[in-house]
N, C-alpha and C positions, 0 to 999 in steps of 0.2 A: 316403227312400233310406238304405240301409245302406252307408256309405262304408267301403271296404276300404283305400284309399290316397289320398293327395293329392299333387299336384305343382304346380310353377310351370313355365311353358312360354314360350319365345319362338321364333317361326318366322321365319327370314330369307328374303329374296327368292331366294337361291341354292338354297333347299330345305333348308338346314341346320336341324336341330331341336336346340334347347338346353333341357335340362330339369334340374330338381333335385327330389328327393323331399323332402317335408316330414316330418321325423322325429317323427311323432305316435305315442304309445302307443295301444293299443286302446281304452282308456277315453276318451281324448280324441277319438278318431274317432267313438265312440258319441255323445258329447255334440255333436259337430259335425253328425252325421247328423240330430239333432233340429231343427236350425235351417235347413239347406239345403233350399230348396223345389224339388220336382220341376217341370220345365217342363210347360206345358200342350201336349197333342198335338192340340188341336182345330184344325180347318181347316188341315191341313198336306197339300197335294196331293202325290201321288207323281209326279215328272216324269221317272222313269227312262227311259221310252220316248219322251219328247218330243223332237222334232227341235230342234236348237239355234236354228234360225231362228224357232221358235215358242215359245221359252223365255219371253219376255215378262216376265222379271225379277221373279218372285214374291218377296216378302220372307220368306215362310215356305214351306218345301217339304221333301220328302224324296227320297232316291234309294236304290236297293238293288242288290245284286249277289249272285246265287245260283250256287253251284257244288258239285260233288260230288268228294270225294277218297276213293280206294281205297288207292293207294300212289303212289310217285313216278312210275310209268309209266302209271298209269291215273287220269286226272283230267279234269274238264270245265273246269278253270280256263283263262281266256283274258284276259290283262291288257288287251288292246285293247278289250274290252267294258266296261271300268270307267269310271264317271264320275270326273272329277278330284277331286270331294269324297271319294269312296271311297278313292282312291289316297292322298290327303293324310292322312286320318284313320287309314287302315290302317298307313301308315308310322309315324304317331305311336303307335299301339297297339303295334306291334313294338318301338318305342323303349322303351316302358315295361316290356316283358317282358325287356329286357336289364338289366344291372347299372346302376343309377342312382346317381349321386352324391347324397349327403345334403346338405341345406342345413345348414351349420355354425352359422350365426347369422343372425338376421333381417336384419342390416345388409348381408349379402352380396347381397341382391337389389336394392340401390340403387347408382346410379352416383355419380360425384363431386358432381354437382349435385342429389343426392337424388331423381333420377328413377328409376322402375322399370326394371330391366334385363330384366324378364319381363313379358309382356303379358297372360298368362292363368293362371288357376288351374284345374287339372283334377282332378275327383273320379272315382275308379274304384270301380265296384261290380260285384258278381257274383251270379248266380243259378244254383244247382245243383239238378238233379233226376236221376232214375234214367237217363234217356236223353238229356238235353240239358244243355248248359253254355252259359250266356249271360253275356257280359262287356260292361260298359257304361263309356263315358267321357262325362262331362258337363263342358263347357268354359264357364267364366264369366270375364268380362272383369275384369282387375285395374285398376280405375280409379284415377286420381290421388287422388280423394277418399278412398280407402281407406288411404292412407299416414298413419302416425302418427309424429310426431317431437317430442321434447322435451315430453312430456306426463306428468302425474302422475294416476294413477287410484286411486280409493278402492274397496276391496273388503271385504265383510262376512266375518268369520271365524265359525266355529261357536261359539266361546266367548263368554260374556257378560261385561260389565263389572261386577265386584263382585256385589252382590245385586240389581242392576237387570235389566230385561228387554232392555236395549240390547245389541246385538251389537257386539263390538269391530271396529274398522275397521283395515285395513292399507293404507298408501300405497305404491304401486309406480310407479317411474319408468320410462318408455319412451323411450329415446333415439332409436332407429330401428326401427320396427315397422310392421305393417299389419294391417288387418281382413281377414278372409276373406269373399269375396262369398257371398251367400246366395240371391240371386234374379237374374232376367234372364239365363237361360242362353242362350248364343250358338248352340251346336250340341251334338249328342250323337252318339256312335258306338256301334253295337250289333253284336256278333258272336255269332251263335248257331250252335252245333255240335250237330247231332242225329245220334245213332247210327242207322244204317240196317241193311239186310240185308247179310250177308257182310262185316261190319266196315267197310262204307262209311260215310263221314261226309258228311252234307248240311250245307253251310255257307251261312248267310245273313248278309250284312253290310249294315247299314243306316246311313245318315247322315240325321239330322233337323236341319234348319237353321231356327232360330227367329228369327234376325236376319240376313238375307241380306247386307246391306250391311256390317255389322261382320265377318261371316265372310269376305267377299272382301278386306277390309282386313287382317285378322289373318293371312291366308294368301297375301297378295300376288297375288291373282287380278285382274290389271289388266283383262283382257278382260271379266270379269264386271262389274267396276266400270263399264266403258264401256257395257255393256249396260243397267245401271241408269240411266245418264245418258241414253242414247238413248231409253229407255222414257219418261223424264220429258219429253223433247222431243216425243215422239209424243203424250203426254197433253196437253201445252200446245196442240198443233196439231190436236187432235181437234175436228172441226166440230160434232159432235152433243153431246158432253159434255166440253168442254175443262176442263183443270185450271186452277184460279184461285188467286190468292194473297190472303192475309189475309181478315178477315171481310167486307171490302168487295168481295170476289170480283173482284179485279183480274185482267184477262186479259193474257196474254203473247203478243206477236206477233213473229215472226222475219222480218227483212228482210235481203237481201243488199245489196251496193254498188249494184246496179242497181235497187234498190227492188222486186225481184221475189222471191217466196218460192221458195227452192231448199232443201228440208229436208235433202238429203244434204250440201250445202255447210255448212249450219249444224252438222250432226252431226260432220262432219270437223273443222271449226274447234274445236268444243268438246272432242272426243275427243283432239285433239292438244295440249291444255293441261291438265296434271294438276290445276291449281287449279280450272279450270272443271268438269272431270269430278267432282271432289269436291263442288263446289257443287251441280251438277245431280243427282247421284245421291242426295243427302241431302234433296231436296225431297219 
């Protein structure tokens, strides 16, 4: 991927989006582009027209939204037809098109206890042709393991030491910094604008989700997290091919206070406890 810009992002439950642009020069972005891996698009079903009741909580999926724009009075745009994933990533895309504050120093993304204040790194790319313009956002999780604090790194310099073949080394201290994620993309957003007849523009917006559970956590989609938990319960309760635990294939059986199975009561109990939802949706 050819990275155009990079950002750090945090999405709050209220819908507020906090972003900072990483102040890379073009040469640095070119170097970064060589290391970041494109996500695989294999086996990603499109669930755009799937009824919510039949969603079945896939871990990988995509949704899209098509519309045509002529002018402010002539458009097929209809906000009600959008999937929530499209709405969230479209708002994020609009945010990046506004004036973004630059990250002044790497320490600014850490809190008082050295925790990340931002959850995600976003890479922006663009493809241009005669009749189409496609812009992409790729979101990668900023994991705790990527934080670097009070470390000294050794780097080779172009010059050699004396008449030897050994490259000189330079020691650089990092007080508070972080590695940039290179793999395990959570989701991506793609906006393609194709020029049509009579100056009309055909717009196609697509969201591809590569890790559904992490996506629902990053963007505070509680109902989607509950759907993942309910799907796990249904898989445990499947009489033909039940989900089992560990290599010993331990079966899970749900019982109520009356020692009778009432799967809806089980779901209600689990979905009303955030810790249980987290446990079951990660199985």
